[in-house]
MIMITOR-793491 format. One record per residue: residue number from 1; x, y, z of N, C-alpha, C in turn; residue in one letter. Coordinates in pm, whole numbers, plus 50000, padded with zeros to 5 digits. Layout:
<recs>
  num     nu     nv     nw    cau    cav    caw     cu     cv     cw  residuo
  NUM      X      Y      Z      X      Y      Z      X      Y      Z        A
...
</recs>
This chain:
<recs>
  num     nu     nv     nw    cau    cav    caw     cu     cv     cw  residuo
    1  35278  23512  07548  35191  23462  07638  35163  23566  07724        X
    2  35272  23600  07786  35265  23705  07880  35208  23818  07856        X
    3  35225  23885  07726  35221  24019  07654  35031  23988  07651        X
    4  34990  23848  07578  34867  23862  07574  34781  23898  07669        X
    5  34854  23799  07791  34761  23845  07931  34763  23982  07975        X
    6  34869  24083  07942  34895  24185  07947  34796  24263  07907        X
    7  34780  24258  07769  34647  24341  07707  34515  24325  07759        X
    8  34512  24174  07752  34369  24110  07810  34349  24194  07907        X
    9  34434  24179  08009  34438  24268  08158  34386  24381  08169        X
   10  34469  24471  08051  34471  24626  08046  34312  24649  07929        X
   11  34301  24564  07864  34188  24586  07803  34039  24584  07872        X
   12  34063  24481  07993  33944  24493  08111  33955  24616  08188        X
   13  34085  24655  08244  34074  24780  08303  34019  24906  08213        X
   14  34071  24882  08103  34009  25049  08013  33841  25011  08015        X
   15  33798  24893  07961  33660  24902  07977  33577  24908  08080        X
   16  33610  24865  08202  33563  24892  08316  33585  25062  08333        X
   17  33743  25122  08334  33719  25233  08347  33629  25352  08277        X
   18  33594  25306  08148  33518  25380  08072  33352  25349  08113        X
   19  33295  25212  08148  33174  25270  08182  33184  25319  08336        X
   20  33264  25296  08412  33226  25355  08513  33260  25522  08534        X
   21  33327  25588  08424  33321  25709  08394  33199  25757  08323        X
   22  33123  25699  08215  32989  25700  08148  32885  25715  08300        X
   23  32920  25599  08346  32809  25621  08492  32813  25715  08589        X
   24  32949  25787  08617  32947  25897  08679  32897  26011  08609        X
   25  32894  26015  08470  32829  26134  08385  32719  26132  08408        X
   26  32632  26044  08385  32453  26034  08419  32406  26110  08545        X
   27  32319  26157  08505  32229  26230  08639  32214  26146  08739        X
   28  32279  26158  08846  32233  26065  08982  32131  26048  09006        X
   29  32030  26151  08995  31910  26139  09052  31804  26113  08923        X
   30  31811  26066  08784  31758  26037  08712  31724  25888  08654        X
   31  31620  25839  08655  31599  25732  08565  31528  25742  08443        X
   32  31611  25713  08335  31551  25732  08175  31500  25610  08163        X
   33  31347  25658  08129  31260  25532  08092  31275  25541  07936        X
   34  31322  25398  07899  31302  25386  07719  31228  25263  07689        X
   35  31168  25305  07587  31076  25175  07561  31137  25141  07430        X
   36  31160  24971  07401  31225  24930  07309  31108  24852  07229        X
   37  31065  24859  07085  30984  24760  07039  31074  24701  06920        X
   38  31010  24611  06858  31010  24519  06732  30946  24425  06734        X
   39  30959  24331  06610  30845  24220  06553  30904  24079  06562        X
   40  30983  24092  06615  31121  23951  06640  31039  23824  06697        X
   41  31041  23699  06615  30978  23595  06660  31043  23529  06814        X
   42  30968  23478  06904  31018  23489  07011  31114  23366  07011        X
   43  31231  23307  07097  31282  23213  07080  31420  23199  06962        X
   44  31399  23316  06867  31489  23346  06762  31607  23399  06793        X
   45  31672  23405  06677  31817  23441  06745  31833  23613  06763        X
   46  31712  23658  06744  31716  23834  06765  31702  23841  06943        X
   47  31652  23704  07012  31635  23710  07170  31773  23783  07228        X
   48  31884  23668  07128  32002  23684  07230  32051  23813  07207        X
   49  32030  23877  07104  32067  24031  07067  31993  24131  07185        X
   50  31894  24110  07200  31809  24170  07275  31892  24173  07418        X
   51  31896  24051  07445  31986  23999  07596  32086  24119  07614        X
   52  32143  24114  07489  32317  24182  07488  32250  24325  07523        X
   53  32185  24363  07458  32142  24506  07460  32082  24560  07587        X
   54  31976  24500  07627  31959  24509  07772  32065  24499  07884        X
   55  32153  24379  07861  32270  24400  07961  32346  24514  07940        X
   56  32392  24536  07796  32471  24643  07829  32446  24792  07847        X
   57  32305  24846  07821  32239  24948  07866  32243  24955  08039        X
   58  32209  24848  08074  32203  24832  08240  32354  24847  08323        X
   59  32449  24817  08225  32585  24801  08289  32660  24922  08266        X
   60  32629  24969  08133  32715  25111  08100  32615  25209  08190        X
   61  32521  25221  08173  32432  25317  08241  32395  25330  08419        X
   62  32470  25211  08480  32468  25194  08627  32295  25157  08634        X
   63  32259  25103  08568  32101  25083  08630  31991  25236  08627        X
   64  32074  25344  08558  32009  25443  08528  31896  25451  08400        X
   65  31893  25394  08324  31828  25390  08197  31744  25245  08236        X
   66  31589  25269  08213  31513  25154  08236  31470  25100  08126        X
   67  31500  25001  08053  31403  24962  07929  31300  24885  07944        X
   68  31198  24916  07859  31081  24844  07846  31046  24748  07718        X
   69  31094  24628  07743  31097  24556  07611  31015  24484  07547        X
   70  30952  24549  07447  30822  24497  07365  30871  24477  07221        X
   71  30937  24348  07240  31030  24284  07110  30963  24206  07038        X
   72  30891  24115  07107  30798  24020  07021  30670  24056  06962        X
   73  30653  24161  06906  30522  24203  06845  30404  24251  06940        X
   74  30482  24277  07022  30346  24319  07132  30279  24447  07132        X
   75  30292  24518  06996  30247  24649  06982  30191  24630  06838        X
   76  30203  24528  06754  30201  24484  06624  30315  24471  06531        X
   77  30265  24500  06438  30367  24434  06282  30466  24559  06262        X
   78  30568  24533  06177  30697  24635  06176  30591  24766  06122        X
   79  30462  24781  06048  30440  24912  06025  30373  25009  06157        X
   80  30353  24905  06229  30328  25027  06341  30445  25032  06462        X
   81  30558  24915  06441  30669  24939  06510  30728  25062  06500        X
   82  30733  25084  06329  30820  25198  06263  30763  25361  06326        X
   83  30554  25376  06310  30498  25451  06329  30561  25486  06522        X
   84  30517  25403  06587  30586  25446  06726  30687  25476  06744        X
   85  30790  25469  06697  30931  25489  06712  30914  25651  06650        X
   86  30851  25658  06514  30894  25781  06467  30763  25903  06548        X
   87  30693  25842  06594  30585  25932  06701  30619  25985  06805        X
   88  30747  25901  06856  30783  25926  07024  30704  25826  07133        X
   89  30626  25721  07079  30555  25650  07169  30640  25536  07237        X
   90  30740  25483  07131  30866  25446  07171  31010  25480  07122        X
   91  31107  25462  07163  31227  25503  07145  31318  25484  07048        X
   92  31345  25354  07052  31444  25253  06993  31362  25116  06959        X
   93  31399  25068  06838  31331  24920  06775  31399  24870  06665        X
   94  31388  24785  06635  31443  24717  06486  31291  24688  06383        X
   95  31312  24760  06296  31223  24735  06166  31236  24655  06063        X
   96  31159  24593  06044  31185  24488  05902  31176  24558  05796        X
   97  31189  24501  05682  31196  24609  05553  31073  24652  05529        X
   98  30955  24564  05534  30823  24596  05491  30748  24756  05609        X
   99  30820  24750  05694  30742  24886  05794  30859  24957  05751        X
  100  30976  24921  05728  31101  25056  05708  31055  25147  05601        X
  101  31028  25078  05488  31029  25111  05354  30879  25196  05364        X
  102  30780  25179  05422  30654  25252  05414  30689  25419  05467        X
  103  30820  25421  05548  30862  25570  05572  30993  25587  05488        X
  104  31048  25513  05464  31184  25544  05388  31161  25422  05251        X
  105  31096  25443  05148  31076  25373  05048  31214  25315  04997        X
  106  31297  25398  04958  31451  25382  04925  31476  25234  04954        X
  107  31429  25216  05116  31488  25070  05178  31458  24941  05077        X
  108  31348  24964  05007  31287  24861  04915  31372  24801  04838        X
  109  31477  24908  04782  31572  24886  04694  31669  24725  04683        X
  110  31727  24757  04854  31819  24673  04880  31724  24506  04885        X
  111  31620  24509  04845  31545  24355  04856  31487  24348  04710        X
  112  31526  24430  04661  31500  24375  04502  31563  24242  04444        X
  113  31494  24208  04372  31539  24043  04358  31707  24006  04254        X
  114  31785  23949  04303  31865  23921  04261  31964  24025  04225        X
  115  31979  24136  04322  32045  24254  04288  32190  24239  04362        X
  116  32201  24160  04423  32359  24084  04477  32381  23963  04427        X
  117  32515  23954  04382  32551  23798  04355  32613  23714  04442        X
  118  32651  23744  04568  32671  23658  04699  32714  23758  04790        X
  119  32764  23703  04917  32761  23778  05059  32884  23831  05045        X
  120  33003  23812  04999  33098  23903  04990  33070  24043  04957        X
  121  33027  24012  04843  32955  24160  04756  32883  24242  04819        X
  122  32764  24194  04843  32681  24213  04947  32725  24313  05070        X
  123  32819  24257  05126  32865  24300  05266  32969  24439  05209        X
  124  33042  24402  05128  33101  24545  05066  33035  24627  05024        X
  125  32932  24623  04929  32826  24734  04866  32763  24783  04994        X
  126  32689  24739  05062  32616  24778  05169  32680  24859  05252        X
  127  32770  24801  05276  32869  24893  05434  32938  24995  05337        X
  128  32991  24981  05209  33078  25117  05172  32990  25210  05089        X
  129  32916  25169  05015  32800  25257  04944  32685  25273  04978        X
  130  32624  25206  05029  32467  25207  05055  32429  25254  05223        X
  131  32476  25218  05306  32407  25245  05424  32434  25396  05456        X
  132  32569  25487  05414  32539  25612  05447  32424  25709  05369        X
  133  32390  25638  05263  32281  25712  05232  32151  25716  05259        X
  134  32144  25552  05298  32000  25556  05409  32016  25628  05510        X
  135  32098  25628  05565  32124  25677  05698  32070  25848  05690        X
  136  32130  25894  05587  32081  26034  05548  31934  26010  05537        X
  137  31874  25966  05435  31695  25945  05388  31655  25902  05507        X
  138  31685  25846  05588  31599  25815  05731  31617  25917  05842        X
  139  31756  25994  05833  31719  26127  05919  31611  26215  05902        X
  140  31614  26236  05767  31506  26334  05723  31354  26309  05733        X
  141  31365  26210  05787  31203  26138  05846  31178  26117  05999        X
  142  31260  26218  06064  31237  26206  06219  31328  26042  06284        X
  143  31384  25998  06172  31427  25833  06241  31584  25858  06224        X
  144  31671  25786  06354  31819  25792  06322  31805  25669  06300        X
  145  31926  25630  06206  31933  25479  06148  32063  25428  06217        X
  146  32088  25365  06302  32194  25314  06360  32275  25178  06337        X
  147  32184  25073  06298  32273  25000  06215  32176  24893  06148        X
  148  32244  24801  06058  32170  24676  06008  32140  24550  06122        X
  149  31971  24491  06116  32014  24369  06108  31959  24292  06040        X
  150  32060  24188  06030  32038  24108  05899  31945  23982  05926        X
  151  31854  23977  05810  31741  23872  05836  31773  23757  05768        X
  152  31883  23770  05631  31906  23652  05577  31857  23653  05419        X
  153  31875  23555  05353  31854  23518  05208  31699  23510  05191        X
  154  31628  23532  05121  31474  23470  05091  31474  23359  04969        X
  155  31406  23285  05037  31410  23138  04905  31239  23099  04903        X
  156  31234  23002  04837  31087  22974  04767  31111  22790  04856        X
  157  30973  22785  04948  30911  22668  04997  30760  22673  04928        X
  158  30775  22516  04906  30659  22453  04822  30620  22316  04903        X
  159  30498  22284  04819  30502  22149  04863  30545  22063  04771        X
  160  30567  22098  04646  30660  22010  04590  30776  22092  04511        X
  161  30868  22026  04457  31025  22081  04432  31001  22169  04300        X
  162  31067  22282  04351  31042  22426  04259  31191  22423  04231        X
  163  31240  22392  04070  31372  22364  04082  31403  22457  03938        X
  164  31314  22512  03870  31326  22630  03752  31169  22673  03734        X
  165  31221  22808  03669  31053  22891  03666  30951  22809  03563        X
  166  30994  22704  03522  30877  22630  03482  30818  22554  03578        X
  167  30872  22527  03679  30774  22475  03791  30710  22577  03876        X
  168  30736  22721  03839  30637  22795  03897  30549  22850  03848        X
  169  30584  22838  03683  30432  22852  03630  30312  22818  03654        X
  170  30220  22889  03690  30086  22894  03761  30106  22832  03858        X
  171  30207  22848  03939  30217  22771  04091  30148  22914  04195        X
  172  30062  22824  04264  30001  22945  04389  30081  22958  04502        X
  173  30155  23085  04472  30264  23124  04582  30229  23259  04663        X
  174  30214  23266  04750  30184  23358  04846  30307  23487  04880        X
  175  30280  23582  04816  30399  23687  04836  30395  23768  04941        X
  176  30522  23810  04995  30543  23887  05144  30480  24024  05100        X
  177  30422  24132  05182  30366  24208  05170  30401  24348  05127        X
  178  30501  24337  04993  30579  24460  04969  30589  24416  04799        X
  179  30602  24520  04732  30627  24511  04581  30754  24433  04527        X
  180  30878  24449  04568  30969  24351  04536  30907  24225  04554        X
  181  30871  24156  04647  30826  23976  04648  30713  23992  04544        X
  182  30614  24088  04526  30486  24061  04412  30562  24048  04312        X
  183  30678  24155  04259  30715  24140  04127  30830  24032  04093        X
  184  30887  23960  04198  30970  23877  04174  30881  23746  04150        X
  185  30771  23729  04212  30700  23615  04196  30608  23656  04025        X
  186  30603  23730  04026  30523  23754  03878  30631  23719  03790        X
  187  30730  23761  03780  30843  23751  03710  30865  23593  03642        X
  188  30858  23498  03798  30870  23392  03738  30771  23303  03692        X
  189  30669  23390  03725  30531  23325  03580  30414  23281  03714        X
  190  30451  23272  03869  30375  23210  03946  30212  23285  03943        X
  191  30136  23195  04023  29991  23289  04070  30003  23339  04217        X
  192  29995  23453  04201  30037  23528  04299  29952  23566  04382        X
  193  29946  23498  04522  29854  23526  04602  29872  23602  04729        X
  194  29814  23701  04761  29804  23779  04883  29751  23726  05000        X
  195  29835  23691  05098  29774  23660  05208  29832  23694  05350        X
  196  29773  23729  05446  29837  23791  05573  29885  23665  05616        X
  197  29999  23682  05711  30102  23591  05746  30018  23495  05822        X
  198  29926  23504  05914  29843  23443  06015  29791  23352  05954        X
  199  29764  23353  05792  29659  23278  05730  29737  23196  05659        X
  200  29887  23175  05657  29965  23062  05576  29923  22960  05598        X
  201  29956  22912  05722  29924  22768  05784  29823  22730  05715        X
  202  29689  22786  05748  29547  22709  05691  29522  22745  05522        X
  203  29612  22866  05477  29590  22853  05285  29673  22750  05292        X
  204  29803  22685  05338  29861  22562  05257  29785  22429  05291        X
  205  29729  22445  05416  29623  22354  05426  29491  22296  05338        X
  206  29438  22381  05297  29293  22417  05206  29354  22402  05070        X
  207  29499  22453  05055  29502  22438  04904  29541  22600  04823        X
  208  29460  22680  04905  29475  22833  04870  29599  22882  04792        X
  209  29713  22835  04868  29830  22862  04852  29907  22741  04820        X
  210  29991  22736  04740  30108  22564  04775  30236  22618  04823        X
  211  30265  22750  04827  30386  22749  04866  30414  22905  04880        X
  212  30533  22988  04882  30568  23129  04879  30696  23128  04916        X
  213  30729  23235  04944  30883  23280  04954  30878  23343  05123        X
  214  31033  23309  05179  31017  23348  05310  31177  23352  05359        X
  215  31209  23410  05422  31354  23359  05535  31387  23221  05567        X
  216  31458  23186  05594  31490  23066  05641  31421  23041  05772        X
  217  31461  23193  05856  31416  23177  06004  31243  23156  06016        X
  218  31196  23235  05937  31054  23256  05971  30996  23100  05874        X
  219  31044  23074  05778  30986  22923  05718  31019  22812  05840        X
  220  31126  22824  05937  31149  22741  06049  31092  22748  06141        X
  221  31093  22839  06222  31009  22899  06322  30855  22913  06293        X
  222  30822  22945  06186  30646  22936  06202  30623  22840  06181        X
  223  30691  22688  06147  30616  22567  06098  30591  22550  05923        X
  224  30610  22631  05852  30591  22624  05712  30589  22485  05670        X
  225  30734  22430  05714  30815  22309  05691  30678  22191  05691        X
  226  30630  22216  05781  30504  22112  05832  30424  22057  05718        X
  227  30365  22175  05642  30242  22163  05541  30336  22195  05384        X
  228  30490  22257  05370  30559  22267  05240  30677  22254  05307        X
  229  30727  22101  05263  30836  22047  05300  30930  22062  05217        X
  230  30918  22129  05087  31039  22161  05003  31088  22318  04969        X
  231  31222  22332  05046  31253  22439  05021  31382  22444  04902        X
  232  31350  22569  04829  31435  22567  04685  31534  22729  04753        X
  233  31647  22680  04742  31781  22770  04784  31808  22864  04679        X
  234  31693  22954  04622  31675  23050  04539  31790  23175  04561        X
  235  31763  23197  04676  31865  23316  04766  31838  23437  04665        X
  236  31755  23457  04636  31685  23582  04544  31690  23687  04567        X
  237  31690  23721  04697  31702  23858  04768  31745  23875  04925        X
  238  31782  23953  04955  31845  23976  05112  31769  24092  05202        X
  239  31732  24010  05297  31615  24111  05388  31722  24158  05499        X
  240  31665  24269  05499  31723  24336  05631  31662  24405  05702        X
  241  31667  24439  05850  31577  24521  05941  31677  24619  05975        X
  242  31605  24758  06037  31706  24834  06048  31713  24874  06258        X
  243  31812  24889  06260  31795  24971  06411  31762  25093  06428        X
  244  31636  25121  06447  31623  25261  06430  31595  25319  06582        X
  245  31626  25496  06602  31575  25547  06720  31491  25699  06657        X
  246  31389  25746  06771  31363  25857  06722  31468  25985  06721        X
  247  31457  26061  06652  31570  26116  06595  31603  26229  06727        X
  248  31478  26303  06730  31470  26421  06838  31474  26386  06939        X
  249  31428  26261  06979  31446  26239  07118  31595  26200  07147        X
  250  31633  26111  07070  31785  26070  07043  31898  26221  07052        X
  251  31855  26307  06977  31951  26424  06973  31948  26528  07094        X
  252  31799  26509  07184  31785  26590  07298  31840  26510  07441        X
  253  31892  26391  07407  31955  26343  07535  32093  26375  07572        X
  254  32134  26409  07712  32266  26423  07755  32340  26330  07738        X
  255  32474  26390  07665  32588  26322  07602  32586  26154  07642        X
  256  32611  26172  07794  32645  26026  07838  32514  25958  07801        X
  257  32365  25969  07840  32289  25889  07770  32287  25867  07627        X
  258  32341  25927  07578  32352  25916  07413  32447  25802  07367        X
  259  32561  25844  07435  32680  25747  07430  32620  25589  07449        X
  260  32531  25589  07577  32474  25443  07616  32389  25361  07503        X
  261  32284  25485  07446  32203  25421  07370  32243  25358  07226        X
  262  32352  25450  07189  32396  25448  07056  32483  25359  07054        X
  263  32548  25260  07147  32646  25198  07176  32647  25074  07213        X
  264  32543  25027  07247  32509  24886  07346  32440  24790  07272        X
  265  32358  24844  07143  32342  24712  07057  32474  24648  06999        X
  266  32454  24494  07008  32566  24412  06943  32644  24519  06805        X
  267  32764  24529  06783  32798  24611  06676  32791  24496  06516        X
  268  32751  24577  06404  32739  24507  06295  32802  24377  06261        X
  269  32948  24384  06303  33010  24275  06245  32939  24155  06322        X
  270  32943  24180  06469  32910  24038  06545  32749  24033  06480        X
  271  32665  24090  06461  32528  24089  06413  32525  24022  06312        X
  272  32595  24055  06204  32603  23967  06082  32692  23835  06084        X
  273  32750  23777  06157  32850  23680  06175  32724  23580  06259        X
  274  32645  23648  06330  32610  23572  06429  32465  23500  06381        X
  275  32402  23642  06290  32280  23606  06214  32312  23446  06098        X
  276  32424  23464  06045  32468  23371  05945  32523  23237  06002        X
  277  32560  23227  06092  32577  23119  06191  32443  23050  06214        X
  278  32368  23111  06278  32241  23084  06327  32158  23015  06226        X
  279  32157  23078  06107  32063  23034  06005  32142  22908  05921        X
  280  32251  22920  05972  32317  22741  05921  32256  22658  05995        X
  281  32265  22678  06121  32206  22575  06250  32064  22543  06180        X
  282  31975  22651  06164  31824  22646  06141  31810  22549  06019        X
  283  31891  22573  05898  31887  22502  05795  31914  22360  05828        X
  284  32026  22329  05902  32069  22158  05918  31933  22117  06039        X
  285  31881  22201  06110  31783  22130  06191  31640  22098  06136        X
  286  31606  22196  06031  31520  22155  05900  31506  22056  05838        X
  287  31619  22035  05776  31673  21896  05739  31691  21782  05810        X
  288  31718  21790  05914  31720  21684  06021  31562  21659  06046        X
  289  31454  21766  06040  31317  21734  06081  31233  21722  05952        X
  290  31296  21699  05834  31233  21614  05711  31242  21721  05631        X
  291  31291  21871  05610  31252  21952  05487  31340  21876  05390        X
  292  31330  21898  05222  31422  21848  05152  31440  21990  05077        X
  293  31571  22009  05093  31633  22142  05048  31669  22095  04917        X
  294  31697  22221  04816  31713  22182  04707  31788  22297  04662        X
  295  31970  22264  04671  32067  22369  04630  32119  22368  04459        X
  296  32141  22494  04399  32155  22540  04301  32317  22544  04289        X
  297  32389  22533  04151  32488  22527  04076  32433  22685  04011        X
  298  32542  22762  03978  32528  22933  03958  32410  22885  03798        X
  299  32459  22770  03698  32373  22802  03568  32222  22751  03635        X
  300  32196  22689  03739  32072  22675  03762  31996  22759  03786        X
  301  32046  22879  03854  32016  23004  03883  32000  23112  03775        X
  302  32045  23080  03695  32089  23188  03593  31893  23223  03541        X
  303  31836  23110  03498  31700  23152  03458  31600  23242  03561        X
  304  31633  23207  03686  31567  23259  03790  31613  23408  03769        X
  305  31727  23419  03743  31787  23556  03792  31755  23645  03635        X
  306  31742  23591  03566  31751  23696  03400  31577  23721  03418        X
  307  31501  23652  03484  31340  23720  03451  31334  23813  03609        X
  308  31407  23779  03709  31390  23879  03823  31476  23991  03797        X
  309  31570  24024  03721  31669  24170  03709  31574  24270  03600        X
  310  31466  24164  03526  31396  24246  03405  31326  24348  03480        X
  311  31265  24292  03625  31165  24393  03701  31239  24491  03731        X
  312  31360  24551  03766  31450  24633  03840  31383  24782  03776        X
  313  31371  24820  03656  31352  24950  03629  31182  24962  03646        X
  314  31110  24907  03634  30978  24872  03684  31001  24933  03828        X
  315  31017  24844  03885  31043  24837  04076  31068  25002  04098        X
  316  31197  25021  04026  31264  25164  04095  31134  25289  04086        X
  317  31099  25262  03927  30973  25372  03903  30853  25324  04013        X
  318  30831  25227  04108  30694  25253  04180  30769  25252  04297        X
  319  30899  25218  04344  30931  25290  04499  30950  25411  04482        X
  320  30983  25502  04382  30996  25674  04373  31100  25701  04463        X
  321  31082  25837  04490  31180  25879  04585  31325  25920  04495        X
  322  31414  25828  04590  31545  25887  04565  31638  25694  04540        X
  323  31502  25599  04480  31561  25506  04484  31654  25448  04376        X
  324  31658  25522  04256  31715  25546  04161  31864  25572  04154        X
  325  31879  25647  04300  32023  25690  04316  32083  25569  04425        X
  326  32008  25515  04487  32051  25435  04570  32082  25275  04495        X
  327  32011  25274  04403  32045  25174  04307  32136  25192  04204        X
  328  32211  25306  04173  32299  25360  04123  32430  25343  04201        X
  329  32443  25371  04366  32533  25331  04439  32558  25199  04438        X
  330  32418  25119  04437  32466  24999  04424  32532  24896  04329        X
  331  32528  24969  04200  32571  24932  04081  32732  24989  04099        X
  332  32762  25081  04143  32898  25151  04175  32983  25073  04273        X
  333  32889  25025  04364  32981  24952  04462  33025  24825  04385        X
  334  32931  24748  04341  32925  24601  04264  33076  24610  04157        X
  335  33061  24737  04095  33174  24734  03969  33297  24775  04090        X
  336  33292  24835  04171  33432  24874  04269  33475  24732  04311        X
  337  33364  24640  04354  33388  24508  04451  33463  24430  04322        X
  338  33394  24430  04208  33486  24341  04087  33609  24381  04066        X
  339  33619  24510  04080  33764  24547  04019  33845  24511  04129        X
  340  33789  24544  04252  33891  24483  04362  33945  24354  04343        X
  341  33843  24239  04310  33879  24122  04300  33967  24122  04190        X
  342  33966  24183  04112  34029  24150  03976  34202  24184  04002        X
  343  34194  24301  04094  34335  24347  04128  34424  24241  04224        X
  344  34314  24164  04337  34336  24097  04410  34415  23990  04345        X
  345  34332  23934  04242  34402  23805  04137  34512  23821  04051        X
  346  34538  23968  04016  34642  24002  03944  34791  24010  04047        X
  347  34767  24040  04140  34839  24085  04278  34863  23935  04303        X
  348  34810  23855  04268  34877  23711  04345  34909  23649  04225        X
  349  34938  23658  04095  34981  23605  03978  35155  23624  04001        X
</recs>
């Protein structure tokens, strides 16, 4: 215990010394104004991350970096958020896949249906194989990729139980505004309806749609469950957002400012763990409020996955750019993950 207390005390002293040194290196008379943008739902898990970011920047810069936090959609949707960062009207932000893919289309590969077989495989493949390539492609478009913010698995919500593709045949489902969503719903035989998000509730009420796909967070936070109480955990895609900065602005910062801006957002491991824990709580809360959650064994998922994976090659052609290279990296990573698992099993025999 004495050794534990020693290292804890030493760690606090080291952290304090580093922050003090960083603050001493910043220009004493200059305040750096930074506009931060995102399209996060108020009160969601992202609010905690933004508070941590704001506090860390203030502490590390000794108050010499002033953040203007426009993170609740004040400037519009993800398409406007990424353009604001790219054109320098904002400097840093979090951009969802639909906006990110408008500038870096290859990001859409990660949202292809049934690309990953589970969270452990996904973490390994994205971290070890995909992220370096996405960072490179993003830099070519005057954006600096800093890290991922995970949104979580996409599922189907509906007025009635959706337990197999037989149930979704000709069923009116709202697609999200990107090709991977539309391709998946088409593959499972749905009557695909394109509808803006503000119109989803009224669409459910009038019968224009009978359901759609959504992350657990948006399904719960937007109140969709009040009109569509059945949630089928198809987990057919995993949704990401990116922490991005204007590259030219970031590259021209003094080194101390650069260090503050690139190390203050909660790190990838924390965000991943916090997001998944938050989504577990969201799902439990939704069930307590009357949501009927349908969970599937692997065999029940197979019919959905078989149809969805048949869309992959067509989606790659439509996404374009280096989509095939990113997809190939995913397949390489999946193979490496499987080999690693097999070797682990052999080593335990």
